[in-house]
N, C-alpha and C positions, 0 to 999 in steps of 0.2 A: 888455600884450603878451601873456601871458597867457592873458588872459580872451579877446582878438580872437580868438588863433587855435583856441583852442577849439571858440567861435562858428562856426568857419568848418571845423573838421575832423569834428565828429560829425555833421553835416548829411553833408559828403564823403564821408564813410566810408559812412554809411546809403546815400547816393543810388549810390555806385558799385560796392559790393557786394552792392543788392537787399537792406538788411538794414535790420530797424526799428531807429530809432535809441534806441528804447529799451533795446535789447539792447546798446547801446555805452554805455561806463565807461569814466572818465578814473580814471587812478589817479595817485598821485606817481612812480609809478618801476614797472620790471618785474617787480622783486622782490615790490613790493607786492601787484600782482595776481597774482603766482604763488602768494604764503602766502596772498591771500583763496580760491584756487580750492581749496588743499591744505586749509585749514581747514575748508571746506565739504564736503571729501570724506574728513575725519577720520573713521575707524570704518567707512568702507564700501569700502576700496580695500586688498587683499593683495601689490599688486605696483606696482612705478613702475620704466619703463624710461626708462633716458637713456642719452645718450651720451658715451663717454670723450672729456674733454677739454670737454663741453659747458660753455657760460657757467654759472658759478654759480649767478647768479639764478635759473635754470630748474633747478636741484639742490638746493642746501641748505635752501629752502622743503618738498621732498618727503621730504627726509630727515626733518623732524620729525612724520611720520604715524604714529602709536603700529600697532604689528603690521604695518607695511607694507614687504616686502621691495625694497630700491633693486638694480635690475640694470643695471650701467653696461655699455654694449656696446662691446667691443673696436673700435679703428679697423680697420676693413678694409684689407687689401695691396692691392687695388685700388679703392680711394676709393668705393666704392659701399654705403652705410648701410645701401640700403634694403632688401637682401634678409638682411642681418644682423638689421634689426630683427623682419621679419617671422618669421624663425625663432623669435626671443624670446618674441613673442606665444603665449600657450595658451589654449585656449575654455576657459570654465569657472571663469578665474580674475580675479576682479574688476581689473584692469589700469589705469592710466593712462599711456598714452604718451606724456611728455613730453618733445617734441623740438623742436628749431629748423626752421625751412624751410631752412637752408644752415649748414652748420657754419661758425662765427666762425674756426675758424684756418684755414682752408684754401677756404673758400666750395662744399665739394660739396655739390649738392642732394641733398635726399632727394624722394623721389616722394610728393608726399602723398596722390595718388588711390588709388596701390595702399594704404598704410597706413589712409586713411578706411574702404577699402572692408574692410579687414580687421577695424578697430575693428568698424565697422558689424557684419560677420557673427558676431564675437566676442563682440558686447554690449561693446564696452571704448570707453573713453575717450581722447578725441585734445586733447590740450592743445600747442597751438603758439607757440613763441616765435618770430614774424617781426622782431624787431628788426633783422636784418642782411639783410634782404631787402623790406621792404614799403617800396614807393615806390621800390626801385631795381630789382626784376623783378616781372612779373605775378605774380597772387596770389588765385586763386578762394576768396573767403572762401565763398560758399554757390552751391550750383551743385547737380544732378542727380546728379556723379559724385565731389561733395565735401562730406563733413560734418564741421566742425570743433566741437568741444565748447565750446574754450576759443581764445581768438587773442589773443596781447598783444603788442605793439610797443613799443619807447620813441621818441619820437617825433625826438628829438634826432639820431637819424643820418640816414636817407635821406628821414624825410617832414620834414627841415628846421624842425623845432620848437622849441620851448623845451624846457630843462631840466624836470623834474617834471611832465610830462603824458604818461601812456602810457596809449593805448586798448587 
């Protein structure tokens, strides 16, 4: 079943998102994908921005980066994470903004277009964990207004795939 699913999902992701399928990797889990990205960025990053109470699979791997400060954005009173994330970003500091598309605790959506623009303006890396939304809500992966450096998601949620396959 897993192989059949992968044979269908990789081309589907490429076609639906206008993405070269050679840019799509399947990993055993979201935490594996985050760890792979973190290891590839080791020594290049001074700061990682995450959200308070964010799913641990997109936090713990970043904590292993040598010399990188982890900044956890406190939950905003109004539920709008986007302005708080933008305030935490600083030009000139090599930063990974490692955030979900929507927060798993309450479903609060993050405006990825605004965050992506700021990452482009500040030359920072945008890593999005879309496990809580990919397949359930529209998410533009590639487009003129959105640049994601990394995107990961577990297939066993809204993509209705098996465990052990995270694009």
